[in-house]
Structure formats: C-alpha cells, structure tokens
C-alpha positions in Angstrom: -4.5 38.4 20.1 -6.3 36.2 18.5 -7.6 38.7 16.2 -3.8 39.5 14.8 -3.5 35.5 15.0 -6.6 34.8 12.5 -5.3 37.7 10.5 -2.0 35.6 9.8 -3.9 32.4 8.9 -5.4 34.6 5.7 -4.5 33.1 2.0 -2.3 35.6 -0.1 -4.1 37.9 -2.1 -2.2 40.7 -3.8 -5.7 43.0 -3.7 -5.5 42.7 0.5 -1.6 42.7 1.0 -1.2 41.9 4.4 1.4 44.7 5.8 3.3 44.7 9.1 4.6 48.0 10.3 7.0 48.8 13.4 9.8 50.9 14.4 12.9 50.9 16.5 15.1 53.7 17.1 19.2 54.0 16.6 21.5 55.6 18.4 24.4 57.4 16.3 28.4 56.9 17.7 31.2 58.5 16.0 34.7 57.2 16.4 36.9 60.1 17.3 40.3 58.3 17.0 39.4 55.7 13.9 39.6 52.7 13.5 42.4 50.7 12.5 43.7 49.2 8.8 42.1 46.1 7.8 44.3 43.2 8.4 43.7 39.6 6.6 42.2 37.6 8.7 41.7 40.1 11.5 37.9 41.5 12.6 37.7 45.0 12.0 39.0 47.0 15.1 38.0 50.6 15.9 38.9 52.6 19.3 36.9 51.7 22.3 35.9 55.6 22.9 33.3 56.9 21.1 30.6 60.1 20.8 27.2 60.2 21.0 25.6 61.6 17.8 22.4 62.0 18.4 19.3 59.2 17.5 17.3 58.3 14.4 14.2 56.1 13.7 14.2 53.0 11.0 10.5 52.2 10.2 10.1 48.7 8.8 6.9 47.7 7.1 7.1 44.0 5.9 4.8 41.7 3.6 5.9 38.9 5.3 3.9 36.2 2.8 6.1 36.8 -0.1 9.3 38.3 1.7 8.9 41.9 0.7 10.2 44.8 3.3 10.7 48.6 2.9 12.4 50.7 5.1 12.7 54.0 5.9 15.0 56.3 8.0 13.7 59.2 9.6 15.1 61.7 12.4 11.8 61.0 14.4 8.6 58.8 14.5 6.1 61.4 15.0 2.6 60.7 14.1 3.0 63.1 11.2 6.4 60.5 10.8 3.7 57.5 10.5 1.1 59.4 8.7 3.9 60.0 5.5 4.5 56.2 5.9 0.7 55.1 5.6 0.6 57.4 2.8 3.6 56.1 0.8 2.0 52.5 1.5 -1.3 53.2 0.3 -0.1 55.7 -2.8 3.4 54.2 -4.0 3.8 51.0 -2.7 0.2 49.6 -3.1 -1.8 51.7 -5.1 -3.8 48.7 -6.7 -5.0 47.4 -3.4 -8.7 47.3 -3.0 -7.5 47.3 0.9 -4.1 47.1 2.7 -4.4 44.7 5.5 -2.0 46.3 8.2 -0.9 45.2 11.8 0.6 47.4 14.2 1.1 47.7 17.7 -1.0 49.8 19.8 1.3 53.0 20.5 -0.6 56.5 20.1 1.0 57.4 17.2 -0.4 54.3 15.4 -4.0 55.4 15.0 -5.9 57.0 12.2 -5.7 60.2 13.9 -2.1 60.6 13.0 -3.5 61.2 9.3 -5.7 63.6 10.4 -2.8 65.7 12.0 -1.0 65.7 8.7 -3.4 66.2 5.9 -6.6 67.6 5.2 -9.6 66.0 6.5 -10.8 64.4 2.9 -7.5 63.5 2.6 -7.2 61.9 6.0 -10.3 60.1 5.6 -9.4 58.8 1.9 -6.3 57.4 3.5 -8.0 55.8 6.6 -10.1 53.6 4.7 -7.3 52.4 2.4 -6.4 50.4 5.4 -8.1 47.3 7.6 -6.4 48.3 11.0 -5.4 45.2 13.3 -3.6 46.0 16.5 -1.0 43.8 18.9 -2.6 43.6 22.4 -0.6 45.4 25.1 2.8 43.9 25.9 2.3 41.4 23.0 4.1 43.6 20.2 5.8 40.4 19.8 2.9 39.7 17.6 4.1 42.1 15.2 6.2 40.1 12.5 7.4 43.6 11.5 9.5 43.2 14.8 11.0 39.9 13.8 12.4 42.0 10.7 13.8 44.7 12.7 15.6 42.4 15.0 17.1 40.7 11.9 18.2 43.9 10.7 20.0 44.8 14.1 21.5 41.5 13.9 22.8 41.8 10.3 23.1 45.5 9.8 22.7 48.2 12.5 24.2 46.6 15.6 27.6 48.5 15.1 28.8 51.8 15.5 27.3 54.2 12.3 27.8 57.7 12.6 25.4 59.7 11.0 21.9 59.0 9.2 23.0 59.2 5.7 25.4 56.1 6.4 22.3 54.3 8.4 20.2 54.9 5.4 22.7 53.9 2.9 23.4 50.7 4.8 19.7 49.8 5.7 18.5 50.1 2.1 21.4 48.0 0.8 20.4 45.5 3.8 16.8 45.9 2.3 17.7 45.2 -1.3 19.6 42.0 -0.8 17.0 40.5 1.5 14.2 41.2 -0.8 16.2 39.7 -3.8 16.2 36.6 -1.6 12.3 37.0 -1.1 12.9 35.9 2.6 9.8 34.9 4.1 8.7 34.5 7.6 7.1 31.2 8.1 4.9 32.2 11.7 3.8 28.8 13.2 1.9 30.5 16.1 -1.5 30.1 15.7 -4.9 30.5 17.8 -5.0 26.9 19.1 -1.3 27.1 20.1 -1.9 30.3 22.1 -5.0 28.7 23.9 -2.9 26.3 25.4 0.3 27.9 26.2 -1.5 31.2 26.9 -4.5 29.7 28.4 -3.7 31.5 31.8 -4.8 34.9 29.8 -8.1 33.5 29.1 -11.0 34.2 31.3 -12.4 30.9 33.3 -15.6 29.6 32.6 -17.0 28.1 35.8 -20.0 25.3 34.7 -22.6 25.1 37.3 -24.1 21.5 37.3 -26.7 21.7 39.8 -29.8 21.2 38.7 
C-alpha cells in the first residue's frame, strides 16, 4: 500500500508517466419490446423486460496527473488481452517514455508473464522492461485510481441497458473524448501518513522492552 501511495506523490514527469490500469465487465441487455417515444419533460422510458446479450470487458488506462484516459472495449479480459493493452501503451501511447510507471491490481492476468504468453520471448522481454510495475495489495484495489475512473464511467455512461459491443464501444469512446477534452484530473489526497493513522490496525505492533 505504501509503495503505491509513494508513487502517487511523485511529481509529473513526461519521461516516466504514471498510468493506472483496471478493467470492468459490462453485461449487455437487449430491450425486445423497445422504448417509448421521447416526450418533452419526460425521462427516456423503456419496457421493463430485457434479454441478456452476453458480456464484454472495458479496460481503463488513466494518467491522473494530466487528466488523460484511454478505454478499450474487448470481448474478454484474458492475459492476451492485457498483453495487447500493454503493447499499445508502450508503443502507441507512450513511445517516447523512458519508463511507464504502471499501477494495477494483483490479478493473475496482470503480470509480465502475460507478455510471454502473447509474444515471442525477445518481444516480451522488451515490453516488460518498458514498465515499472507497482501492485495494489490484496483487498486494496480501491488504491488504483483507474477504479475511480471506471466508477465515473459507469455513473455517467454505461449504467444503463446497452445491447451490443459496437454500441458500447461507441458510447465509451464518446465519453472518453469529452472527459479528455476537459482534462479532468484526479486530486488524490490519501497519503502514507494518512494510512498510518487511519489504517493503523493493519500495521505490526512494535513492543519496546525497557527492562535493563
């Protein structure tokens, strides 16, 4: 936990961008009986019946210090999918970076091993060295700022019936474009000193022996 919090206290460095990555699943729902025509002064209305239309995945990569995020809608969230995300960040989004400071949770898909399952060893090694890896602790995924962005995405965009992957990707991309235009940053306030006070029960107790 303190490792991640220390990373968040670093000043902005374009040569070493801080990028937080997370993902969330989205269940697709079809409305077989459609929606009612929109009327002035009325919220959108639709039939209460729905049909499940499978699930899809949304990857979120956010650079909180400059208010920049990138979203990817994929069929799954396998190791190969995560490896492709890392390759994109390395070679397309931050090709000039000396090192990408990566914060993610500790799912088994979120490790350098995913690169070796997707790419040839030499390429996997190259990509692995492009990142400085930092993991949130178990049960501490709330320390990942990408989770904040996913929550906002849900409230502002995806927390409603969306019938197919294509529509979802279009809606998410529009949300991303608008939010990046505003350059909405994350003002992270939780510091190591705060953690030591508020979460002191998680720290080991040091017993001082004053006997001579």
